[in-house]
C-alpha positions as CSV (number, residue, x, y, z in Angstrom):
1,M,0.0,0.0,0.0
2,S,1.5,3.3,-1.1
3,T,1.8,6.3,1.2
4,P,-0.3,9.3,0.1
5,T,1.8,12.3,-0.9
6,P,1.1,15.3,1.3
7,P,-0.3,18.3,-0.7
8,V,2.1,21.1,-1.5
9,L,0.3,24.2,-0.3
10,E,2.0,26.5,-2.8
11,D,0.7,24.4,-5.7
12,G,-1.7,26.4,-8.0
13,L,-0.7,29.8,-6.6
14,R,-0.4,32.4,-9.4
15,N,0.0,36.0,-8.5
16,N,-0.2,36.9,-12.2
17,L,-3.9,36.0,-12.0
18,I,-4.5,38.7,-9.3
19,R,-6.0,41.4,-11.5
20,K,-7.1,45.0,-11.0
21,Q,-9.1,47.2,-13.3
22,L,-6.7,50.1,-13.5
23,V,-8.8,51.9,-16.0
24,Q,-12.6,51.5,-16.5
25,A,-14.8,52.7,-19.4
26,I,-18.5,52.6,-19.9
27,Y,-20.3,52.8,-23.2
28,A,-24.1,53.1,-23.6
29,A,-26.5,52.7,-26.5
30,D,-30.2,52.8,-27.1
31,Y,-31.8,49.3,-27.0
32,S,-32.5,49.6,-30.8
33,V,-28.7,49.5,-31.4
34,A,-27.0,46.1,-32.1
35,A,-25.8,44.2,-29.1
36,V,-22.1,43.5,-28.7
37,T,-21.2,39.9,-29.6
38,A,-17.5,40.0,-30.4
39,P,-15.6,42.7,-28.5
40,F,-12.1,41.3,-29.4
41,D,-10.1,40.7,-32.5
42,E,-9.8,37.0,-32.8
43,A,-6.2,37.1,-34.1
44,T,-4.7,39.5,-31.6
45,G,-7.0,39.8,-28.7
46,A,-7.1,43.6,-29.2
47,L,-10.4,45.4,-28.6
48,A,-12.6,45.5,-31.7
49,A,-14.7,48.4,-32.9
50,L,-18.0,48.8,-31.3
51,P,-21.3,48.8,-33.3
52,A,-22.4,52.2,-34.3
53,G,-24.5,54.0,-31.7
54,Y,-22.5,53.4,-28.6
55,V,-21.4,56.5,-26.8
56,P,-18.9,56.9,-23.9
57,I,-20.2,57.8,-20.4
58,G,-16.8,59.6,-19.7
59,Y,-15.2,60.2,-16.4
60,T,-16.6,58.5,-13.3
61,T,-15.7,58.9,-9.7
62,D,-12.7,57.0,-8.3
63,D,-15.0,54.6,-6.5
64,G,-15.1,52.9,-9.9
65,L,-17.8,50.5,-11.0
66,T,-19.7,48.2,-8.6
67,F,-21.4,45.1,-9.8
68,A,-23.8,43.3,-7.4
69,S,-25.6,40.0,-7.6
70,D,-28.7,39.7,-5.3
71,L,-29.2,36.0,-5.1
72,S,-32.3,34.6,-3.5
73,M,-32.6,30.8,-2.8
74,A,-35.7,28.7,-2.1
75,D,-34.9,26.1,0.5
76,V,-36.7,22.8,1.3
77,T,-36.5,21.9,4.9
78,S,-37.2,18.5,6.5
79,S,-37.7,17.4,10.1
80,Q,-34.9,14.8,9.7
81,S,-32.2,17.4,8.9
82,V,-31.0,20.7,10.3
83,E,-29.7,21.7,6.9
84,P,-31.9,22.3,3.9
85,T,-32.5,19.1,2.0
86,R,-32.9,20.9,-1.3
87,S,-32.0,24.4,-2.4
88,D,-32.9,26.1,-5.7
89,V,-32.3,29.6,-7.2
90,E,-35.4,31.6,-6.8
91,S,-34.1,34.8,-8.3
92,E,-30.8,36.6,-9.2
93,V,-30.8,40.3,-9.9
94,L,-27.7,41.7,-11.5
95,T,-26.9,45.4,-11.1
96,G,-24.1,47.8,-11.8
97,G,-23.5,51.1,-10.1
98,Y,-21.4,54.1,-11.1
99,A,-21.3,57.9,-10.7
100,P,-20.5,59.9,-13.9
101,Q,-18.7,63.2,-13.4
102,E,-19.3,64.6,-16.8
103,T,-22.4,66.6,-17.6
104,N,-22.8,65.2,-21.1
105,A,-25.7,64.0,-23.1
106,A,-25.3,60.3,-22.3
107,T,-25.1,60.7,-18.5
108,V,-27.9,63.3,-18.2
109,S,-30.1,61.3,-20.6
110,M,-29.8,58.1,-18.5
111,Y,-30.3,60.0,-15.3
112,K,-33.4,61.7,-16.6
113,G,-34.8,58.6,-18.4
114,L,-34.4,59.8,-21.9
115,P,-33.2,58.0,-25.1
116,L,-29.7,58.6,-26.2
117,S,-30.6,59.5,-29.8
118,G,-33.6,60.2,-31.9
119,A,-36.8,61.8,-30.8
120,G,-36.7,63.0,-27.2
121,A,-32.9,62.8,-26.9
122,L,-30.9,65.8,-25.8
123,P,-29.4,67.9,-28.6
124,A,-25.7,68.2,-29.3
125,L,-23.4,69.9,-26.8
126,G,-23.2,73.6,-27.2
127,T,-26.9,73.9,-28.0
128,Q,-29.6,74.6,-25.5
129,W,-30.9,71.7,-23.5
130,E,-34.5,71.6,-22.4
131,M,-35.8,68.8,-20.3
132,T,-39.4,68.5,-19.1
133,R,-40.1,65.7,-16.7
134,P,-43.0,63.5,-17.9
135,S,-45.8,62.7,-15.4
136,I,-45.1,59.0,-15.9
137,P,-41.4,58.3,-16.5
138,R,-40.8,55.7,-19.2
139,L,-37.3,54.6,-18.2
140,P,-36.2,53.2,-21.5
141,Y,-33.9,50.2,-21.9
142,Y,-30.3,50.6,-23.0
143,R,-27.4,48.5,-23.9
144,L,-24.4,48.9,-21.6
145,L,-20.8,47.9,-22.1
146,F,-18.2,48.0,-19.3
147,I,-14.5,47.6,-20.0
148,G,-11.8,47.2,-17.5
149,L,-8.1,47.4,-18.4
150,D,-5.1,45.9,-16.6
151,Y,-1.6,45.1,-17.7
152,G,0.3,41.8,-17.6
153,D,3.9,41.4,-16.5
154,D,5.0,41.9,-20.1
155,G,3.1,45.2,-20.4
156,G,0.4,43.7,-22.6
157,E,-3.2,44.7,-22.1
158,I,-5.6,42.5,-20.2
159,Y,-9.3,43.4,-20.7
160,I,-12.4,42.3,-18.9
161,V,-15.5,43.2,-20.8
162,K,-19.0,42.9,-19.4
163,H,-22.1,43.5,-21.5
164,Y,-25.7,44.1,-20.3
165,P,-27.6,43.7,-23.6
166,K,-30.8,44.9,-22.0
167,A,-30.6,47.2,-19.0
168,R,-32.4,50.2,-17.4
169,V,-31.8,52.7,-14.6
170,T,-33.6,51.3,-11.5
171,S,-32.2,53.7,-8.9
172,K,-30.4,57.1,-8.6
173,D,-28.4,58.7,-5.9
174,D,-28.6,62.5,-5.3
175,S,-27.1,64.9,-7.8
176,Q,-25.6,67.6,-5.7
177,W,-24.8,71.2,-6.6
178,A,-22.0,72.5,-4.3
179,R,-18.8,74.5,-4.4
180,S,-16.9,71.6,-2.8
181,T,-17.5,68.8,-5.3
182,E,-18.3,68.3,-9.0
183,T,-21.8,67.6,-10.2
184,Q,-22.3,63.9,-10.4
185,W,-25.1,61.8,-12.0
186,P,-25.0,58.5,-10.0
187,V,-27.1,55.7,-11.2
188,T,-27.7,52.0,-10.6
189,V,-28.6,49.9,-13.7
190,Q,-30.2,46.5,-13.6
191,A,-29.7,43.8,-16.2
192,Y,-32.6,42.0,-17.8
193,R,-32.7,38.9,-20.1
194,D,-32.4,39.9,-23.7
195,P,-34.9,37.9,-25.8
196,A,-32.5,37.6,-28.7
197,L,-29.3,36.8,-26.9
198,L,-31.2,34.7,-24.2
199,T,-29.1,36.2,-21.4
200,A,-28.9,39.2,-19.1
201,E,-25.1,39.3,-19.1
202,K,-22.2,38.4,-21.2
203,E,-18.6,38.7,-20.1
204,W,-15.2,38.2,-21.8
205,V,-11.6,38.2,-20.8
206,D,-8.9,38.6,-23.4
207,G,-6.1,40.9,-24.6
208,P,-2.4,40.5,-25.6
209,G,-1.3,40.3,-22.0
210,W,-3.9,37.6,-21.2
211,R,-2.8,35.5,-24.1
212,A,0.8,35.8,-22.9
213,L,-0.2,33.9,-19.8
214,A,-0.9,30.7,-21.9
215,P,1.6,27.9,-21.1
216,S,4.4,27.7,-23.6
217,G,4.4,24.6,-25.8
218,G,7.1,21.9,-25.9
């Protein structure tokens, strides 16, 4: 009978998989715009061009982006067990929160519940904006793309891309006017299942720096 080999606690430890999102970017589009299905160049892993209609949210506060998952479980309990004897997902609500610092058409439109383009959208910068709050806000759906950038040990880019193909603003924090701080337009967006893509969220990891982590052959 062979003697089992004790585990080596350092096995599997890779500090090059500890990632930060040093730079973050948010792009928004009306729901009528095409969803993002291939954010990377297949050959190089570089970011690919976005479909027409996506606009940048711009600067956000240094709190960054916060993604939350509110998971609710439905448990079955039995008299013969102190633990649940069955547990199933009842609901899972995906949200993203961020606070834009730029007073641009995209941030204000989403904060006010307006489309990003077309009828009812804010006009171009430099022209007069006029916003009248409707008696019943419509809160349109948008498409949202979140991009995080990190760098590998070789200096190559490592991207995490998250896409909410169908999302809307479900809560807003205060927008403050003050001498001591910039005007912000903080929102929380909720992801919903897109009927064409059959998902509420898609996420990718790629980039030249990520591909450099692949084990070398031979």
